[in-house]
PDB file of the backbone (N, CA, C, O) and the ligand in Angstrom, with CONECT records:
HET     ZN  A 101       1
ATOM      1  N   UNK A   1      35.909-130.812  57.289  1.00  0.00           N
ATOM      2  CA  UNK A   1      36.626-131.959  57.928  1.00  0.00           C
ATOM      3  C   UNK A   1      36.671-131.434  59.417  1.00  0.00           C
ATOM      4  O   UNK A   1      36.756-130.235  59.681  1.00  0.00           O
ATOM      5  N   UNK A   2      36.624-132.162  60.107  1.00  0.00           N
ATOM      6  CA  UNK A   2      36.666-132.035  61.805  1.00  0.00           C
ATOM      7  C   UNK A   2      38.059-132.943  62.165  1.00  0.00           C
ATOM      8  O   UNK A   2      37.932-134.096  62.580  1.00  0.00           O
ATOM      9  N   UNK A   3      39.094-132.466  62.015  1.00  0.00           N
ATOM     10  CA  UNK A   3      40.434-133.447  62.243  1.00  0.00           C
ATOM     11  C   UNK A   3      40.763-133.698  63.473  1.00  0.00           C
ATOM     12  O   UNK A   3      41.678-134.505  63.637  1.00  0.00           O
ATOM     13  N   UNK A   4      40.132-133.098  64.641  1.00  0.00           N
ATOM     14  CA  UNK A   4      40.190-133.199  65.979  1.00  0.00           C
ATOM     15  C   UNK A   4      39.299-134.493  66.594  1.00  0.00           C
ATOM     16  O   UNK A   4      39.548-135.012  67.682  1.00  0.00           O
ATOM     17  N   UNK A   5      38.279-134.888  65.745  1.00  0.00           N
ATOM     18  CA  UNK A   5      37.437-135.659  66.201  1.00  0.00           C
ATOM     19  C   UNK A   5      38.003-137.176  65.825  1.00  0.00           C
ATOM     20  O   UNK A   5      38.462-137.458  64.718  1.00  0.00           O
ATOM     21  N   UNK A   6      37.902-138.003  66.821  1.00  0.00           N
ATOM     22  CA  UNK A   6      38.319-139.161  66.456  1.00  0.00           C
ATOM     23  C   UNK A   6      37.535-140.045  65.228  1.00  0.00           C
ATOM     24  O   UNK A   6      36.326-139.822  65.168  1.00  0.00           O
ATOM     25  N   UNK A   7      37.946-140.785  64.480  1.00  0.00           N
ATOM     26  CA  UNK A   7      37.064-141.341  63.538  1.00  0.00           C
ATOM     27  C   UNK A   7      36.394-142.596  64.012  1.00  0.00           C
ATOM     28  O   UNK A   7      36.009-143.454  63.216  1.00  0.00           O
ATOM     29  N   UNK A   8      36.250-142.705  65.373  1.00  0.00           N
ATOM     30  CA  UNK A   8      35.537-143.879  65.702  1.00  0.00           C
ATOM     31  C   UNK A   8      35.905-145.130  65.260  1.00  0.00           C
ATOM     32  O   UNK A   8      35.097-146.044  65.095  1.00  0.00           O
ATOM     33  N   UNK A   9      37.065-145.210  65.065  1.00  0.00           N
ATOM     34  CA  UNK A   9      37.605-146.282  64.354  1.00  0.00           C
ATOM     35  C   UNK A   9      37.431-147.440  65.173  1.00  0.00           C
ATOM     36  O   UNK A   9      37.903-147.331  66.304  1.00  0.00           O
ATOM     37  N   UNK A  10      36.847-148.571  64.877  1.00  0.00           N
ATOM     38  CA  UNK A  10      36.735-150.051  65.721  1.00  0.00           C
ATOM     39  C   UNK A  10      37.849-150.929  65.245  1.00  0.00           C
ATOM     40  O   UNK A  10      37.897-151.357  64.091  1.00  0.00           O
ATOM     41  N   UNK A  11      38.870-151.222  66.294  1.00  0.00           N
ATOM     42  CA  UNK A  11      39.729-152.115  66.151  1.00  0.00           C
ATOM     43  C   UNK A  11      39.755-152.800  67.439  1.00  0.00           C
ATOM     44  O   UNK A  11      39.804-152.263  68.545  1.00  0.00           O
ATOM     45  N   UNK A  12      39.709-154.223  67.137  1.00  0.00           N
ATOM     46  CA  UNK A  12      39.674-155.087  68.393  1.00  0.00           C
ATOM     47  C   UNK A  12      38.575-154.806  69.320  1.00  0.00           C
ATOM     48  O   UNK A  12      38.771-154.802  70.536  1.00  0.00           O
ATOM     49  N   UNK A  13      37.362-154.558  68.772  1.00  0.00           N
ATOM     50  CA  UNK A  13      36.303-154.146  69.691  1.00  0.00           C
ATOM     51  C   UNK A  13      36.500-152.973  70.446  1.00  0.00           C
ATOM     52  O   UNK A  13      35.675-152.845  71.350  1.00  0.00           O
ATOM     53  N   UNK A  14      37.391-152.024  70.345  1.00  0.00           N
ATOM     54  CA  UNK A  14      37.307-150.770  71.161  1.00  0.00           C
ATOM     55  C   UNK A  14      37.501-149.758  69.952  1.00  0.00           C
ATOM     56  O   UNK A  14      38.014-149.977  68.854  1.00  0.00           O
ATOM     57  N   UNK A  15      36.918-148.524  70.487  1.00  0.00           N
ATOM     58  CA  UNK A  15      36.976-147.377  69.432  1.00  0.00           C
ATOM     59  C   UNK A  15      38.323-146.510  70.040  1.00  0.00           C
ATOM     60  O   UNK A  15      38.766-146.704  71.173  1.00  0.00           O
ATOM     61  N   UNK A  16      38.806-145.666  69.216  1.00  0.00           N
ATOM     62  CA  UNK A  16      40.052-145.012  69.669  1.00  0.00           C
ATOM     63  C   UNK A  16      39.867-144.242  70.645  1.00  0.00           C
ATOM     64  O   UNK A  16      40.843-144.104  71.382  1.00  0.00           O
ATOM     65  N   UNK A  17      38.589-143.474  71.007  1.00  0.00           N
ATOM     66  CA  UNK A  17      38.226-142.692  71.892  1.00  0.00           C
ATOM     67  C   UNK A  17      38.263-143.359  73.478  1.00  0.00           C
ATOM     68  O   UNK A  17      38.587-142.815  74.534  1.00  0.00           O
ATOM     69  N   UNK A  18      37.775-144.825  73.196  1.00  0.00           N
ATOM     70  CA  UNK A  18      37.703-145.455  74.141  1.00  0.00           C
ATOM     71  C   UNK A  18      39.135-146.125  74.889  1.00  0.00           C
ATOM     72  O   UNK A  18      39.312-146.477  76.055  1.00  0.00           O
ATOM     73  N   UNK A  19      39.976-146.138  73.812  1.00  0.00           N
ATOM     74  CA  UNK A  19      41.379-146.547  74.034  1.00  0.00           C
ATOM     75  C   UNK A  19      42.219-145.439  74.868  1.00  0.00           C
ATOM     76  O   UNK A  19      42.968-145.598  75.832  1.00  0.00           O
ATOM     77  N   UNK A  20      41.845-144.271  74.176  1.00  0.00           N
ATOM     78  CA  UNK A  20      42.765-143.320  74.869  1.00  0.00           C
ATOM     79  C   UNK A  20      42.177-142.702  76.189  1.00  0.00           C
ATOM     80  O   UNK A  20      42.870-142.048  76.969  1.00  0.00           O
ATOM     81  N   UNK A  21      40.783-142.973  76.383  1.00  0.00           N
ATOM     82  CA  UNK A  21      40.248-142.701  77.852  1.00  0.00           C
ATOM     83  C   UNK A  21      40.818-143.763  78.688  1.00  0.00           C
ATOM     84  O   UNK A  21      41.169-143.461  79.828  1.00  0.00           O
ATOM     85  N   UNK A  22      40.954-144.942  78.280  1.00  0.00           N
ATOM     86  CA  UNK A  22      41.162-146.127  79.231  1.00  0.00           C
ATOM     87  C   UNK A  22      42.810-146.220  79.455  1.00  0.00           C
ATOM     88  O   UNK A  22      43.347-146.924  80.310  1.00  0.00           O
ATOM     89  N   UNK A  23      43.452-145.415  78.565  1.00  0.00           N
ATOM     90  CA  UNK A  23      44.951-145.684  78.673  1.00  0.00           C
ATOM     91  C   UNK A  23      45.756-145.674  79.789  1.00  0.00           C
ATOM     92  O   UNK A  23      46.627-146.504  80.049  1.00  0.00           O
ATOM     93  N   UNK A  24      45.370-144.491  80.592  1.00  0.00           N
ATOM     94  CA  UNK A  24      45.976-144.350  82.024  1.00  0.00           C
ATOM     95  C   UNK A  24      45.431-145.243  82.752  1.00  0.00           C
ATOM     96  O   UNK A  24      46.224-145.724  83.561  1.00  0.00           O
ATOM     97  N   UNK A  25      44.325-145.689  82.796  1.00  0.00           N
ATOM     98  CA  UNK A  25      43.835-147.007  83.827  1.00  0.00           C
ATOM     99  C   UNK A  25      44.597-148.215  83.463  1.00  0.00           C
ATOM    100  O   UNK A  25      45.017-148.924  84.377  1.00  0.00           O
ATOM    101  N   UNK A  26      44.858-148.581  82.053  1.00  0.00           N
ATOM    102  CA  UNK A  26      45.568-149.702  81.727  1.00  0.00           C
ATOM    103  C   UNK A  26      46.796-149.637  82.055  1.00  0.00           C
ATOM    104  O   UNK A  26      47.346-150.690  82.379  1.00  0.00           O
ATOM    105  N   UNK A  27      47.459-148.548  82.058  1.00  0.00           N
ATOM    106  CA  UNK A  27      49.098-148.527  82.530  1.00  0.00           C
ATOM    107  C   UNK A  27      48.946-148.540  84.054  1.00  0.00           C
ATOM    108  O   UNK A  27      49.922-148.989  84.656  1.00  0.00           O
ATOM    109  N   UNK A  28      48.028-148.179  84.705  1.00  0.00           N
ATOM    110  CA  UNK A  28      47.814-148.286  86.259  1.00  0.00           C
ATOM    111  C   UNK A  28      47.523-149.708  86.732  1.00  0.00           C
ATOM    112  O   UNK A  28      47.515-150.042  87.917  1.00  0.00           O
ATOM    113  N   UNK A  29      47.252-150.620  85.556  1.00  0.00           N
ATOM    114  CA  UNK A  29      46.783-152.102  86.051  1.00  0.00           C
ATOM    115  C   UNK A  29      45.538-152.062  86.494  1.00  0.00           C
ATOM    116  O   UNK A  29      45.271-152.806  87.437  1.00  0.00           O
ATOM    117  N   UNK A  30      44.550-151.258  85.977  1.00  0.00           N
ATOM    118  CA  UNK A  30      43.047-151.136  86.683  1.00  0.00           C
ATOM    119  C   UNK A  30      42.193-151.953  85.665  1.00  0.00           C
ATOM    120  O   UNK A  30      41.166-152.516  86.044  1.00  0.00           O
ATOM    121  N   UNK A  31      42.544-152.005  84.600  1.00  0.00           N
ATOM    122  CA  UNK A  31      41.521-152.955  83.592  1.00  0.00           C
ATOM    123  C   UNK A  31      41.744-154.504  83.832  1.00  0.00           C
ATOM    124  O   UNK A  31      42.823-155.006  84.148  1.00  0.00           O
ATOM    125  N   UNK A  32      40.634-155.137  83.647  1.00  0.00           N
ATOM    126  CA  UNK A  32      40.923-156.657  83.833  1.00  0.00           C
ATOM    127  C   UNK A  32      41.542-157.250  82.627  1.00  0.00           C
ATOM    128  O   UNK A  32      41.701-156.552  81.626  1.00  0.00           O
ATOM    129  N   UNK A  33      41.888-158.445  82.653  1.00  0.00           N
ATOM    130  CA  UNK A  33      42.578-159.034  81.628  1.00  0.00           C
ATOM    131  C   UNK A  33      41.918-158.846  80.207  1.00  0.00           C
ATOM    132  O   UNK A  33      42.600-158.471  79.253  1.00  0.00           O
ATOM    133  N   UNK A  34      40.633-159.105  80.099  1.00  0.00           N
ATOM    134  CA  UNK A  34      40.059-158.918  78.880  1.00  0.00           C
ATOM    135  C   UNK A  34      40.287-157.575  78.235  1.00  0.00           C
ATOM    136  O   UNK A  34      40.640-157.500  77.059  1.00  0.00           O
ATOM    137  N   UNK A  35      40.058-156.351  79.105  1.00  0.00           N
ATOM    138  CA  UNK A  35      40.217-155.130  78.688  1.00  0.00           C
ATOM    139  C   UNK A  35      41.494-155.054  78.227  1.00  0.00           C
ATOM    140  O   UNK A  35      41.643-154.597  77.094  1.00  0.00           O
ATOM    141  N   UNK A  36      42.443-155.396  78.840  1.00  0.00           N
ATOM    142  CA  UNK A  36      43.936-155.235  78.801  1.00  0.00           C
ATOM    143  C   UNK A  36      44.145-155.874  77.334  1.00  0.00           C
ATOM    144  O   UNK A  36      44.664-155.208  76.437  1.00  0.00           O
ATOM    145  N   UNK A  37      43.787-156.974  77.173  1.00  0.00           N
ATOM    146  CA  UNK A  37      44.044-157.773  75.898  1.00  0.00           C
ATOM    147  C   UNK A  37      43.555-156.936  74.598  1.00  0.00           C
ATOM    148  O   UNK A  37      44.137-156.914  73.514  1.00  0.00           O
ATOM    149  N   UNK A  38      42.440-156.297  74.918  1.00  0.00           N
ATOM    150  CA  UNK A  38      41.477-155.600  73.807  1.00  0.00           C
ATOM    151  C   UNK A  38      42.425-154.325  73.412  1.00  0.00           C
ATOM    152  O   UNK A  38      42.698-154.036  72.247  1.00  0.00           O
ATOM    153  N   UNK A  39      42.803-153.735  74.356  1.00  0.00           N
ATOM    154  CA  UNK A  39      43.513-152.402  74.437  1.00  0.00           C
ATOM    155  C   UNK A  39      44.742-152.668  73.733  1.00  0.00           C
ATOM    156  O   UNK A  39      45.093-151.974  72.779  1.00  0.00           O
ATOM    157  N   UNK A  40      45.415-153.650  74.168  1.00  0.00           N
ATOM    158  CA  UNK A  40      46.673-153.947  73.513  1.00  0.00           C
ATOM    159  C   UNK A  40      46.560-154.287  72.085  1.00  0.00           C
ATOM    160  O   UNK A  40      47.333-153.785  71.269  1.00  0.00           O
ATOM    161  N   UNK A  41      45.511-155.226  71.697  1.00  0.00           N
ATOM    162  CA  UNK A  41      45.133-155.485  70.233  1.00  0.00           C
ATOM    163  C   UNK A  41      44.903-154.213  69.629  1.00  0.00           C
ATOM    164  O   UNK A  41      45.447-153.991  68.547  1.00  0.00           O
ATOM    165  N   UNK A  42      44.215-153.383  70.133  1.00  0.00           N
ATOM    166  CA  UNK A  42      43.767-152.274  69.283  1.00  0.00           C
ATOM    167  C   UNK A  42      44.866-151.222  68.990  1.00  0.00           C
ATOM    168  O   UNK A  42      44.897-150.537  67.968  1.00  0.00           O
ATOM    169  N   UNK A  43      45.936-151.162  70.195  1.00  0.00           N
ATOM    170  CA  UNK A  43      46.917-150.238  69.801  1.00  0.00           C
ATOM    171  C   UNK A  43      48.277-151.108  68.728  1.00  0.00           C
ATOM    172  O   UNK A  43      49.105-150.555  68.005  1.00  0.00           O
ATOM    173  N   UNK A  44      48.122-152.332  68.936  1.00  0.00           N
ATOM    174  CA  UNK A  44      48.806-152.890  67.580  1.00  0.00           C
ATOM    175  C   UNK A  44      48.398-152.677  66.337  1.00  0.00           C
ATOM    176  O   UNK A  44      49.202-152.471  65.428  1.00  0.00           O
ATOM    177  N   UNK A  45      46.916-152.706  66.137  1.00  0.00           N
ATOM    178  CA  UNK A  45      46.295-152.608  65.003  1.00  0.00           C
ATOM    179  C   UNK A  45      46.016-151.153  64.498  1.00  0.00           C
ATOM    180  O   UNK A  45      45.521-150.987  63.384  1.00  0.00           O
ATOM    181  N   UNK A  46      46.291-150.234  65.208  1.00  0.00           N
ATOM    182  CA  UNK A  46      45.783-148.929  65.008  1.00  0.00           C
ATOM    183  C   UNK A  46      46.713-147.706  65.143  1.00  0.00           C
ATOM    184  O   UNK A  46      47.203-147.391  66.227  1.00  0.00           O
ATOM    185  N   UNK A  47      46.949-146.988  63.926  1.00  0.00           N
ATOM    186  CA  UNK A  47      48.059-146.116  63.835  1.00  0.00           C
ATOM    187  C   UNK A  47      47.191-144.706  64.335  1.00  0.00           C
ATOM    188  O   UNK A  47      47.882-143.751  64.688  1.00  0.00           O
ATOM    189  N   UNK A  48      45.849-144.577  64.367  1.00  0.00           N
ATOM    190  CA  UNK A  48      45.328-143.310  64.675  1.00  0.00           C
ATOM    191  C   UNK A  48      45.739-142.866  66.148  1.00  0.00           C
ATOM    192  O   UNK A  48      46.292-141.788  66.362  1.00  0.00           O
ATOM    193  N   UNK A  49      45.426-143.777  67.139  1.00  0.00           N
ATOM    194  CA  UNK A  49      45.702-143.403  68.442  1.00  0.00           C
ATOM    195  C   UNK A  49      47.197-142.826  68.616  1.00  0.00           C
ATOM    196  O   UNK A  49      47.435-141.881  69.367  1.00  0.00           O
ATOM    197  N   UNK A  50      48.196-143.493  67.842  1.00  0.00           N
ATOM    198  CA  UNK A  50      49.516-142.904  67.987  1.00  0.00           C
ATOM    199  C   UNK A  50      49.957-141.542  67.428  1.00  0.00           C
ATOM    200  O   UNK A  50      50.692-140.662  67.877  1.00  0.00           O
ATOM    201  N   UNK A  51      49.270-141.672  66.322  1.00  0.00           N
ATOM    202  CA  UNK A  51      49.373-140.251  65.506  1.00  0.00           C
ATOM    203  C   UNK A  51      48.701-139.067  65.794  1.00  0.00           C
ATOM    204  O   UNK A  51      49.255-137.978  65.646  1.00  0.00           O
ATOM    205  N   UNK A  52      47.457-139.189  66.228  1.00  0.00           N
ATOM    206  CA  UNK A  52      46.322-138.194  66.546  1.00  0.00           C
ATOM    207  C   UNK A  52      46.006-138.128  67.865  1.00  0.00           C
ATOM    208  O   UNK A  52      45.213-137.258  68.223  1.00  0.00           O
ATOM    209  N   UNK A  53      46.526-138.965  68.746  1.00  0.00           N
ATOM    210  CA  UNK A  53      46.288-138.822  70.358  1.00  0.00           C
ATOM    211  C   UNK A  53      46.760-137.728  71.129  1.00  0.00           C
ATOM    212  O   UNK A  53      46.555-137.666  72.341  1.00  0.00           O
ATOM    213  N   UNK A  54      47.453-136.761  70.418  1.00  0.00           N
ATOM    214  CA  UNK A  54      48.159-135.736  71.119  1.00  0.00           C
ATOM    215  C   UNK A  54      49.079-136.160  72.121  1.00  0.00           C
ATOM    216  O   UNK A  54      49.904-137.052  71.924  1.00  0.00           O
ATOM    217  N   UNK A  55      48.946-135.503  73.248  1.00  0.00           N
ATOM    218  CA  UNK A  55      49.744-135.947  74.345  1.00  0.00           C
ATOM    219  C   UNK A  55      49.761-137.503  74.878  1.00  0.00           C
ATOM    220  O   UNK A  55      50.641-138.069  75.528  1.00  0.00           O
ATOM    221  N   UNK A  56      48.593-137.978  74.429  1.00  0.00           N
ATOM    222  CA  UNK A  56      48.509-139.552  74.676  1.00  0.00           C
ATOM    223  C   UNK A  56      49.375-140.418  73.727  1.00  0.00           C
ATOM    224  O   UNK A  56      49.985-141.454  73.989  1.00  0.00           O
ATOM    225  N   UNK A  57      49.269-139.672  72.442  1.00  0.00           N
ATOM    226  CA  UNK A  57      50.105-140.261  71.270  1.00  0.00           C
ATOM    227  C   UNK A  57      51.312-140.799  71.602  1.00  0.00           C
ATOM    228  O   UNK A  57      51.660-141.858  71.079  1.00  0.00           O
ATOM    229  N   UNK A  58      52.109-140.148  72.510  1.00  0.00           N
ATOM    230  CA  UNK A  58      53.391-140.215  72.879  1.00  0.00           C
ATOM    231  C   UNK A  58      53.356-141.710  73.700  1.00  0.00           C
ATOM    232  O   UNK A  58      54.073-142.686  73.480  1.00  0.00           O
ATOM    233  N   UNK A  59      52.384-141.574  74.623  1.00  0.00           N
ATOM    234  CA  UNK A  59      52.297-142.838  75.462  1.00  0.00           C
ATOM    235  C   UNK A  59      51.948-144.267  74.527  1.00  0.00           C
ATOM    236  O   UNK A  59      52.483-145.372  74.618  1.00  0.00           O
ATOM    237  N   UNK A  60      51.019-143.879  73.744  1.00  0.00           N
ATOM    238  CA  UNK A  60      50.476-144.920  72.767  1.00  0.00           C
ATOM    239  C   UNK A  60      51.832-145.555  72.176  1.00  0.00           C
ATOM    240  O   UNK A  60      52.107-146.754  72.138  1.00  0.00           O
ATOM    241  N   UNK A  61      52.661-144.419  71.697  1.00  0.00           N
ATOM    242  CA  UNK A  61      53.795-144.888  70.777  1.00  0.00           C
ATOM    243  C   UNK A  61      54.837-145.683  71.708  1.00  0.00           C
ATOM    244  O   UNK A  61      55.487-146.662  71.342  1.00  0.00           O
ATOM    245  N   UNK A  62      54.877-145.135  72.873  1.00  0.00           N
ATOM    246  CA  UNK A  62      55.886-146.130  73.706  1.00  0.00           C
ATOM    247  C   UNK A  62      55.002-147.411  74.088  1.00  0.00           C
ATOM    248  O   UNK A  62      55.708-148.387  74.342  1.00  0.00           O
ATOM    249  N   UNK A  63      54.085-147.563  74.156  1.00  0.00           N
ATOM    250  CA  UNK A  63      53.123-148.682  74.448  1.00  0.00           C
ATOM    251  C   UNK A  63      53.331-149.627  73.214  1.00  0.00           C
ATOM    252  O   UNK A  63      53.536-150.818  73.449  1.00  0.00           O
ATOM    253  N   UNK A  64      53.297-149.232  72.046  1.00  0.00           N
ATOM    254  CA  UNK A  64      53.203-149.859  70.814  1.00  0.00           C
ATOM    255  C   UNK A  64      54.779-150.466  70.768  1.00  0.00           C
ATOM    256  O   UNK A  64      54.995-151.608  70.360  1.00  0.00           O
ATOM    257  N   UNK A  65      55.724-149.676  71.177  1.00  0.00           N
ATOM    258  CA  UNK A  65      57.000-150.132  71.055  1.00  0.00           C
ATOM    259  C   UNK A  65      57.224-151.318  71.929  1.00  0.00           C
ATOM    260  O   UNK A  65      57.754-152.347  71.511  1.00  0.00           O
ATOM    261  N   UNK A  66      56.766-151.134  73.273  1.00  0.00           N
ATOM    262  CA  UNK A  66      57.034-152.123  74.309  1.00  0.00           C
ATOM    263  C   UNK A  66      56.146-153.536  73.845  1.00  0.00           C
ATOM    264  O   UNK A  66      56.550-154.659  74.148  1.00  0.00           O
ATOM    265  N   UNK A  67      55.101-153.344  73.203  1.00  0.00           N
ATOM    266  CA  UNK A  67      54.082-154.365  72.831  1.00  0.00           C
ATOM    267  C   UNK A  67      55.014-155.088  71.626  1.00  0.00           C
ATOM    268  O   UNK A  67      54.908-156.305  71.472  1.00  0.00           O
ATOM    269  N   UNK A  68      55.773-154.439  70.921  1.00  0.00           N
ATOM    270  CA  UNK A  68      56.459-155.260  69.863  1.00  0.00           C
ATOM    271  C   UNK A  68      57.646-156.089  70.331  1.00  0.00           C
ATOM    272  O   UNK A  68      58.368-156.763  69.596  1.00  0.00           O
ATOM    273  N   UNK A  69      57.753-155.955  71.637  1.00  0.00           N
ATOM    274  CA  UNK A  69      58.928-156.853  72.093  1.00  0.00           C
ATOM    275  C   UNK A  69      58.275-158.205  72.424  1.00  0.00           C
ATOM    276  O   UNK A  69      57.085-158.351  72.703  1.00  0.00           O
ATOM    277  N   UNK A  70      59.266-159.241  72.355  1.00  0.00           N
ATOM    278  CA  UNK A  70      58.550-160.561  72.331  1.00  0.00           C
ATOM    279  C   UNK A  70      57.969-161.064  73.727  1.00  0.00           C
ATOM    280  O   UNK A  70      57.064-161.886  73.870  1.00  0.00           O
ATOM    281  N   UNK A  71      58.698-160.383  74.755  1.00  0.00           N
ATOM    282  CA  UNK A  71      58.208-160.766  76.183  1.00  0.00           C
ATOM    283  C   UNK A  71      56.909-159.893  76.391  1.00  0.00           C
ATOM    284  O   UNK A  71      56.700-158.807  75.849  1.00  0.00           O
ATOM    285  N   UNK A  72      56.013-160.598  77.327  1.00  0.00           N
ATOM    286  CA  UNK A  72      54.887-159.936  77.957  1.00  0.00           C
ATOM    287  C   UNK A  72      55.361-158.679  78.699  1.00  0.00           C
ATOM    288  O   UNK A  72      56.410-158.530  79.327  1.00  0.00           O
ATOM    289  N   UNK A  73      54.413-157.852  78.503  1.00  0.00           N
ATOM    290  CA  UNK A  73      54.393-156.534  79.568  1.00  0.00           C
ATOM    291  C   UNK A  73      54.163-157.084  81.004  1.00  0.00           C
ATOM    292  O   UNK A  73      53.231-157.858  81.224  1.00  0.00           O
ATOM    293  N   UNK A  74      55.023-156.676  81.986  1.00  0.00           N
ATOM    294  CA  UNK A  74      54.634-156.969  83.247  1.00  0.00           C
ATOM    295  C   UNK A  74      54.546-155.687  84.064  1.00  0.00           C
ATOM    296  O   UNK A  74      55.113-154.680  83.640  1.00  0.00           O
ATOM    297  N   UNK A  75      53.876-155.663  85.201  1.00  0.00           N
ATOM    298  CA  UNK A  75      53.441-154.491  85.827  1.00  0.00           C
ATOM    299  C   UNK A  75      54.684-153.388  85.956  1.00  0.00           C
ATOM    300  O   UNK A  75      54.548-152.181  85.752  1.00  0.00           O
ATOM    301  N   UNK A  76      55.795-153.983  86.296  1.00  0.00           N
ATOM    302  CA  UNK A  76      57.098-152.949  86.522  1.00  0.00           C
ATOM    303  C   UNK A  76      57.256-152.343  85.133  1.00  0.00           C
ATOM    304  O   UNK A  76      57.386-151.128  84.981  1.00  0.00           O
ATOM    305  N   UNK A  77      57.241-153.295  84.026  1.00  0.00           N
ATOM    306  CA  UNK A  77      57.512-152.359  82.785  1.00  0.00           C
ATOM    307  C   UNK A  77      56.286-151.352  82.548  1.00  0.00           C
ATOM    308  O   UNK A  77      56.525-150.161  82.346  1.00  0.00           O
ATOM    309  N   UNK A  78      55.218-151.748  82.571  1.00  0.00           N
ATOM    310  CA  UNK A  78      53.908-150.797  82.462  1.00  0.00           C
ATOM    311  C   UNK A  78      54.155-149.455  83.348  1.00  0.00           C
ATOM    312  O   UNK A  78      54.132-148.334  82.840  1.00  0.00           O
ATOM    313  N   UNK A  79      54.388-149.689  84.704  1.00  0.00           N
ATOM    314  CA  UNK A  79      54.709-148.625  85.515  1.00  0.00           C
ATOM    315  C   UNK A  79      55.747-147.698  85.189  1.00  0.00           C
ATOM    316  O   UNK A  79      55.627-146.508  85.484  1.00  0.00           O
ATOM    317  N   UNK A  80      56.876-148.201  84.535  1.00  0.00           N
ATOM    318  CA  UNK A  80      57.816-147.571  84.323  1.00  0.00           C
ATOM    319  C   UNK A  80      57.685-146.498  82.922  1.00  0.00           C
ATOM    320  O   UNK A  80      58.171-145.374  82.794  1.00  0.00           O
ATOM    321  N   UNK A  81      56.849-147.290  81.948  1.00  0.00           N
ATOM    322  CA  UNK A  81      56.547-146.745  80.831  1.00  0.00           C
ATOM    323  C   UNK A  81      55.671-145.452  81.234  1.00  0.00           C
ATOM    324  O   UNK A  81      55.987-144.338  80.816  1.00  0.00           O
ATOM    325  N   UNK A  82      54.648-145.642  81.999  1.00  0.00           N
ATOM    326  CA  UNK A  82      53.712-144.751  82.585  1.00  0.00           C
ATOM    327  C   UNK A  82      54.460-143.294  83.054  1.00  0.00           C
ATOM    328  O   UNK A  82      54.275-142.172  82.584  1.00  0.00           O
ATOM    329  N   UNK A  83      55.363-143.714  84.140  1.00  0.00           N
ATOM    330  CA  UNK A  83      56.015-142.674  84.598  1.00  0.00           C
ATOM    331  C   UNK A  83      56.976-141.864  83.643  1.00  0.00           C
ATOM    332  O   UNK A  83      57.075-140.637  83.637  1.00  0.00           O
ATOM    333  N   UNK A  84      57.523-142.559  83.006  1.00  0.00           N
ATOM    334  CA  UNK A  84      58.558-141.899  82.071  1.00  0.00           C
ATOM    335  C   UNK A  84      57.897-141.071  80.921  1.00  0.00           C
ATOM    336  O   UNK A  84      58.293-139.942  80.631  1.00  0.00           O
ATOM    337  N   UNK A  85      56.821-141.727  80.258  1.00  0.00           N
ATOM    338  CA  UNK A  85      55.972-140.813  79.417  1.00  0.00           C
ATOM    339  C   UNK A  85      55.176-139.745  80.040  1.00  0.00           C
ATOM    340  O   UNK A  85      54.959-138.730  79.379  1.00  0.00           O
ATOM    341  N   UNK A  86      54.788-139.838  81.046  1.00  0.00           N
ATOM    342  CA  UNK A  86      54.101-138.826  81.813  1.00  0.00           C
ATOM    343  C   UNK A  86      55.179-137.763  82.175  1.00  0.00           C
ATOM    344  O   UNK A  86      54.734-136.624  82.319  1.00  0.00           O
ATOM    345  N   UNK A  87      56.256-137.898  82.312  1.00  0.00           N
ATOM    346  CA  UNK A  87      57.383-136.842  82.590  1.00  0.00           C
ATOM    347  C   UNK A  87      57.686-136.264  81.131  1.00  0.00           C
ATOM    348  O   UNK A  87      57.717-135.046  80.953  1.00  0.00           O
ATOM    349  N   UNK A  88      57.874-137.027  80.257  1.00  0.00           N
ATOM    350  CA  UNK A  88      58.196-136.388  78.947  1.00  0.00           C
ATOM    351  C   UNK A  88      57.060-135.567  78.361  1.00  0.00           C
ATOM    352  O   UNK A  88      57.268-134.679  77.534  1.00  0.00           O
ATOM    353  N   UNK A  89      55.791-135.904  78.834  1.00  0.00           N
ATOM    354  CA  UNK A  89      54.674-135.180  78.039  1.00  0.00           C
ATOM    355  C   UNK A  89      54.426-133.704  78.742  1.00  0.00           C
ATOM    356  O   UNK A  89      53.577-132.912  78.334  1.00  0.00           O
ATOM    357  N   UNK A  90      55.343-133.450  79.916  1.00  0.00           N
ATOM    358  CA  UNK A  90      55.183-132.470  80.619  1.00  0.00           C
ATOM    359  C   UNK A  90      56.213-130.994  80.138  1.00  0.00           C
ATOM    360  O   UNK A  90      56.130-129.948  80.782  1.00  0.00           O
TER     361      UNK A  90
HETATM  362 ZN    ZN A 101      42.856-146.273  67.849  1.00  0.00          ZN2+
END
């Protein structure tokens, strides 16, 4: 078993590795609307990124919580999330 390798799980058209690779760009608002939507949908539907994403897992976990809120994420919320979790990770 290779527990460190992402299972290449495909959720919402994205693989876990792609989500984790794009996560910081997502939080920086550098993804377009379609990419954002797909990443959000993946995070909602995937527990692997949260549990096995190592330091990114904490960010995914925070994002997942934010996505569970009824209101849409705006850039201010996203940048706060990014900043806060980046500090927590260190
Ligand atoms: Zn995933």
